[in-house]
C-alpha positions as CSV (number, residue, x, y, z in Angstrom):
1,M,123.9,109.2,94.1
2,T,125.9,109.1,97.3
3,Q,126.3,105.4,98.1
4,Q,124.1,104.6,101.3
5,W,126.8,102.9,103.6
6,I,129.1,103.8,106.5
7,R,125.8,106.0,108.7
8,K,127.7,109.5,109.4
9,V,126.2,111.8,112.4
10,R,128.0,114.6,114.3
11,L,126.5,116.1,116.9
12,V,127.6,119.5,118.6
13,V,126.0,121.3,121.6
14,G,126.6,124.6,122.8
15,N,126.8,128.5,122.7
16,G,127.6,129.7,118.9
17,S,131.3,128.9,118.5
18,E,131.9,127.8,121.2
19,G,130.8,123.4,121.8
20,I,131.4,120.1,122.6
21,D,131.4,117.3,119.5
22,C,130.0,114.2,120.9
23,S,130.2,112.8,117.8
24,E,131.6,109.5,118.6
25,M,129.7,108.6,121.7
26,R,126.1,107.0,120.5
27,I,123.5,109.3,119.7
28,R,120.0,108.6,119.3
29,F,117.6,111.1,117.6
30,A,114.1,111.8,116.5
31,V,114.0,114.8,114.5
32,R,109.7,115.9,113.3
33,K,109.5,119.2,110.6
34,A,106.0,119.9,109.3
35,E,104.7,122.8,107.0
36,V,102.1,123.7,109.7
37,G,104.3,127.0,111.3
38,Y,105.0,125.4,114.4
39,P,109.2,124.8,115.3
40,E,111.0,121.5,114.6
41,Q,111.8,119.2,116.6
42,A,114.5,117.0,117.8
43,D,115.1,114.3,120.2
44,I,118.5,113.8,120.9
45,T,119.9,111.1,123.7
46,I,123.7,110.8,124.1
47,T,124.5,107.7,126.1
48,N,127.9,107.2,128.4
49,L,128.7,110.9,128.7
50,A,131.8,112.2,131.3
51,T,129.6,113.4,134.0
52,A,131.3,116.4,134.3
53,T,130.1,116.9,130.7
54,A,126.9,116.4,131.2
55,T,126.8,118.7,133.9
56,K,128.3,121.8,132.0
57,I,125.6,120.6,129.0
58,R,123.0,120.9,131.1
59,N,124.0,124.3,132.9
60,E,125.8,126.4,130.4
61,Y,124.4,125.3,126.5
62,K,121.6,126.1,125.4
63,E,122.1,125.6,121.4
64,V,122.1,121.9,118.9
65,Y,123.7,121.3,115.6
66,L,122.6,118.1,114.3
67,E,123.7,116.9,110.4
68,A,123.1,113.0,109.4
69,G,123.3,110.8,106.8
70,Y,126.0,109.2,105.1
71,E,129.7,109.2,104.1
72,G,130.3,112.2,101.3
73,G,126.3,113.0,101.7
74,S,125.8,113.5,105.4
75,S,124.4,117.7,106.3
76,E,122.4,119.6,108.7
77,I,119.2,118.2,109.5
78,F,118.3,119.9,112.9
79,R,119.5,123.5,114.0
80,G,118.3,124.8,117.5
81,E,117.7,125.7,121.3
82,I,117.3,123.3,124.0
83,V,114.5,123.8,125.1
84,Q,115.0,120.6,128.1
85,V,118.2,118.4,129.5
86,R,116.9,115.4,131.2
87,G,119.8,113.3,133.4
88,P,122.7,112.4,133.4
89,G,120.1,109.1,134.5
90,R,120.3,105.4,134.5
91,E,119.1,103.2,131.6
92,N,120.7,100.3,133.5
93,P,123.0,99.0,135.9
94,T,126.3,100.1,133.4
95,D,124.3,102.2,130.8
96,T,123.8,106.1,131.7
97,Y,122.2,108.7,129.2
98,L,121.2,112.1,129.3
99,N,118.2,113.5,126.8
100,I,117.4,116.6,124.9
101,Q,114.5,118.3,123.6
102,A,115.2,121.3,121.0
103,A,113.3,123.6,118.9
104,A,114.2,125.2,116.4
105,S,113.7,128.9,116.5
106,Q,111.7,128.9,119.4
107,R,112.5,132.5,120.6
108,A,111.4,133.3,117.2
109,H,108.6,131.4,117.4
110,S,107.4,132.3,121.2
111,Y,108.5,135.8,121.4
112,A,108.8,137.5,118.5
113,M,105.9,140.6,118.4
114,V,105.3,142.9,114.9
115,N,104.3,146.3,115.9
116,K,103.6,148.3,112.9
117,T,100.8,150.2,110.9
118,L,101.4,150.1,107.5
119,A,99.6,152.7,105.1
120,S,97.6,152.4,102.4
121,G,98.5,151.0,99.5
122,H,100.9,148.1,101.0
123,T,100.8,144.5,99.9
124,F,101.6,141.6,101.0
125,K,105.0,141.3,100.5
126,D,105.2,144.8,102.5
127,Q,103.2,142.5,105.6
128,V,105.8,140.0,105.6
129,D,108.4,142.7,105.4
130,A,106.6,143.5,109.0
131,C,107.4,140.6,110.1
132,L,110.5,139.7,109.2
133,E,111.5,142.6,111.1
134,A,110.2,141.3,114.2
135,L,111.8,138.0,113.3
136,K,114.9,139.7,112.5
137,P,116.5,139.6,116.4
138,Y,116.1,136.2,116.7
139,G,118.2,134.9,114.3
140,V,115.3,134.5,111.2
141,T,115.9,135.7,107.9
142,A,114.6,135.0,104.8
143,G,114.3,132.4,102.5
144,H,111.7,131.2,99.8
145,I,109.1,133.6,99.8
146,T,106.5,132.7,97.1
147,D,105.1,135.3,94.9
148,L,102.3,137.3,96.9
149,G,100.5,139.1,94.2
150,S,100.4,142.7,93.8
151,V,97.1,143.5,95.1
152,K,97.8,147.1,97.4
153,M,95.4,147.2,100.2
154,P,92.7,149.5,99.8
155,R,93.4,151.2,103.5
156,G,95.8,150.7,106.0
157,R,96.6,148.7,108.6
158,A,97.4,148.5,112.0
159,M,100.0,145.0,112.9
160,F,100.6,144.4,116.1
161,G,100.7,140.6,117.8
162,M,102.9,138.2,117.8
163,A,104.6,137.2,114.4
164,R,103.2,133.8,114.0
165,N,99.5,135.0,114.7
166,Q,100.7,137.4,111.3
167,L,102.0,134.9,109.0
168,R,99.0,132.6,109.6
169,A,96.8,135.4,108.8
170,I,98.9,136.4,105.7
171,C,99.0,132.8,104.4
172,G,95.2,132.2,105.3
173,S,94.9,135.0,102.7
174,V,97.5,134.0,100.0
175,G,97.1,130.3,100.1
176,A,99.8,129.4,101.5
177,S,101.7,127.7,104.2
178,W,104.4,128.9,106.4
179,F,107.6,127.5,108.4
180,I,111.2,128.7,110.0
181,S,114.1,125.8,108.8
182,G,117.6,127.1,109.2
183,G,116.8,129.9,110.8
184,K,115.0,130.9,107.2
185,L,111.5,132.0,107.2
186,N,109.3,130.3,103.9
187,I,106.6,130.7,102.7
188,V,105.3,127.8,99.8
189,K,101.9,128.5,98.4
190,Y,99.7,125.2,98.6
191,N,99.6,124.2,94.8
192,E,103.6,124.6,94.9
193,T,106.5,123.2,96.4
194,L,110.6,125.0,97.4
195,P,113.0,125.1,93.9
196,G,114.6,122.3,93.4
197,D,115.1,119.0,91.7
198,A,112.9,116.3,92.7
199,V,114.8,113.2,95.3
200,V,113.6,109.8,93.4
201,L,112.4,107.5,95.9
202,N,112.4,103.5,95.0
203,S,114.1,100.2,96.0
204,D,117.4,101.3,94.4
205,T,117.5,104.6,96.3
206,G,116.6,104.2,100.0
207,M,112.7,103.1,99.9
208,I,111.8,100.7,102.4
209,G,108.4,98.7,101.6
210,M,105.8,100.0,100.3
211,P,104.4,103.4,100.1
212,V,101.3,103.5,101.8
213,Q,97.7,106.0,100.4
214,T,96.2,107.3,103.0
215,I,93.5,109.6,103.3
216,E,95.9,112.5,104.9
217,G,98.3,111.6,102.2
218,V,100.8,109.5,101.2
219,E,103.2,107.5,103.3
220,V,106.5,106.6,102.6
221,K,109.8,105.2,104.2
222,C,112.7,105.0,102.8
223,L,117.1,105.1,104.4
224,L,118.1,108.7,105.9
225,N,117.9,111.1,104.1
226,P,119.6,114.8,104.4
227,K,118.0,116.1,100.9
228,L,114.6,115.8,102.3
229,K,113.0,118.7,103.3
230,I,109.4,120.5,104.0
231,D,108.0,121.6,100.8
232,G,110.6,119.8,98.5
233,L,110.2,117.5,96.0
234,I,110.3,114.0,95.7
235,K,109.4,111.2,93.0
236,I,107.3,107.9,93.3
237,D,106.0,105.3,90.6
238,E,102.7,105.7,91.4
239,G,102.3,101.5,90.5
240,S,103.9,101.4,94.2
241,I,101.6,103.1,95.8
242,Q,99.4,100.2,98.0
243,R,95.5,101.9,98.1
244,S,93.6,102.3,101.1
245,K,90.5,100.8,102.2
246,L,87.0,102.9,102.6
247,S,86.7,103.4,106.3
248,I,83.2,102.6,107.6
249,T,83.6,103.9,111.0
250,T,83.7,107.2,110.2
251,D,81.0,110.4,109.7
252,Q,82.0,110.8,105.6
253,S,80.5,109.5,103.2
254,Y,82.8,106.8,100.9
255,E,81.4,109.0,97.7
256,V,83.8,112.2,100.3
257,Q,86.7,109.3,101.4
258,K,86.9,108.8,97.7
259,T,87.2,112.2,96.7
260,F,90.0,112.3,99.6
261,L,92.1,109.5,99.0
262,E,92.4,110.4,94.7
263,Q,93.6,113.7,95.5
264,V,96.5,112.6,97.4
265,I,97.9,110.6,94.4
266,A,99.7,112.5,91.9
267,T,99.7,110.4,89.0
268,D,103.3,111.7,87.6
269,G,104.1,110.7,90.4
270,L,105.7,114.1,91.9
271,Y,104.8,114.8,95.4
272,K,105.4,117.8,97.9
273,I,106.5,116.5,101.5
274,L,104.2,118.1,104.1
275,F,105.6,116.3,107.3
276,L,108.8,114.6,107.8
277,T,110.8,112.7,110.7
278,H,114.3,111.7,110.6
279,I,114.8,108.6,113.1
280,G,118.4,107.4,114.4
281,D,121.0,105.6,116.2
282,T,124.9,105.3,115.7
283,R,124.6,102.2,117.2
284,G,121.3,100.9,116.7
285,T,119.8,99.2,113.4
286,E,117.1,102.5,113.7
287,Y,118.5,104.8,110.4
288,Y,115.6,106.2,108.3
289,S,112.9,109.1,107.5
290,E,109.6,108.7,107.4
291,I,107.6,111.1,104.6
292,L,104.1,112.0,104.7
293,C,103.4,113.1,101.5
294,T,100.7,115.1,98.7
295,A,100.5,114.9,95.5
296,A,103.0,118.3,94.7
297,N,99.6,120.5,93.5
298,K,97.6,119.7,96.6
299,S,97.8,120.1,100.1
300,I,96.5,119.0,102.9
301,S,94.4,121.6,105.3
302,P,96.4,122.7,108.5
303,A,93.9,122.0,110.8
304,V,93.7,118.4,109.7
305,A,98.2,118.7,109.6
306,Q,98.3,120.0,112.8
307,R,97.3,116.2,114.9
308,Y,100.8,115.2,113.2
309,L,103.1,117.7,115.0
310,P,101.7,118.8,118.3
311,N,102.7,122.3,119.5
312,P,105.7,122.8,122.1
313,S,105.5,125.9,123.2
314,G,101.5,125.6,123.6
315,N,100.6,128.3,122.0
C-alpha cells in the first residue's frame, strides 16, 4: 500500500501537447463521477495566477488534466473539456482566483450521432459498435464492454439519434449501466464490476469515520484515493457499517424500507462503487474521496441515481 503522506497534485490546462502546468499554485477541486451515463464533472479553482496566464487560459485553452494522490501513488482523476472559466475574480483584498468548470467527453455526449442500419441477425454488440463508431471522432474508444450475449435480432434496425440515447436503450435491454471515463466507453452489468482487485478500506488504509447505510447504498469517506473507480470493487468490514433508521416520513412501508436497506449490505464485504467524488485543496485540510456503493452483485436504479449527479448539459 502506498504511504498516504505528502500530497501530490498535478494540474495542466491547455490544448493537446501545449499547456500550462499550474501544479505549484494553490488548487482546490471537486471531481464527481457516476455510473449513470453522464459526463464526469470537475470544479477547479486556482489561486493567484498571473493576469496574463489567467487570460490565456480563459481565451485560448480548452482542456484540463488533473492528477492527484500521494508521493509515489498519484494518478489521473480527471481529463476533460473546459465548459466555463470564471475570473480572474477576487476572494479577498490580497487573493485572486480563476475557476474552471469542466466535463469529460462532453462533446461526445452532446454531439455524437448514430445513423446506421443493421440487418436482421445483428446482436447487441453490433449496436454498441455502431455507437462507438459515432463516438470515435470525439476521442472515445472501447473500454470494458461486458458480455452482451449472443441473441440475434429477428429484424433489422435503423439506429438514428444521439449515441447516448442509443446506449441507454441497449443497456436497459441487457441490464447494464454505461459511462465514459478517461476517453473510454465502459458497459458493466448491474451485478458485475470492472476487472481488478478490490481496494480495501479500513482505518489502516485511510477510511475516515464509519461507513453509513442508506436506502440508496452505503456511504463511505476516505483519504483521497485515485485507485477508486466507478463500478470498481472496494472491500469494507460489514461490522463497521452504521445501520440506518427506518423513516416515518416516506410513502414506503417499513417492509419495503427494510428490504431496500438489506439489499445494499454485502455479507462478503465486497461493494461496487456507484458514485465517487474526489475533493482536494493543496493548501487546506480537505483531501478525501466520498463514495456511494452497494453490494457488488446489485445496483440501484438509474432513476434514483440521477438525483445524485445532475446532468451538466441539461440533456
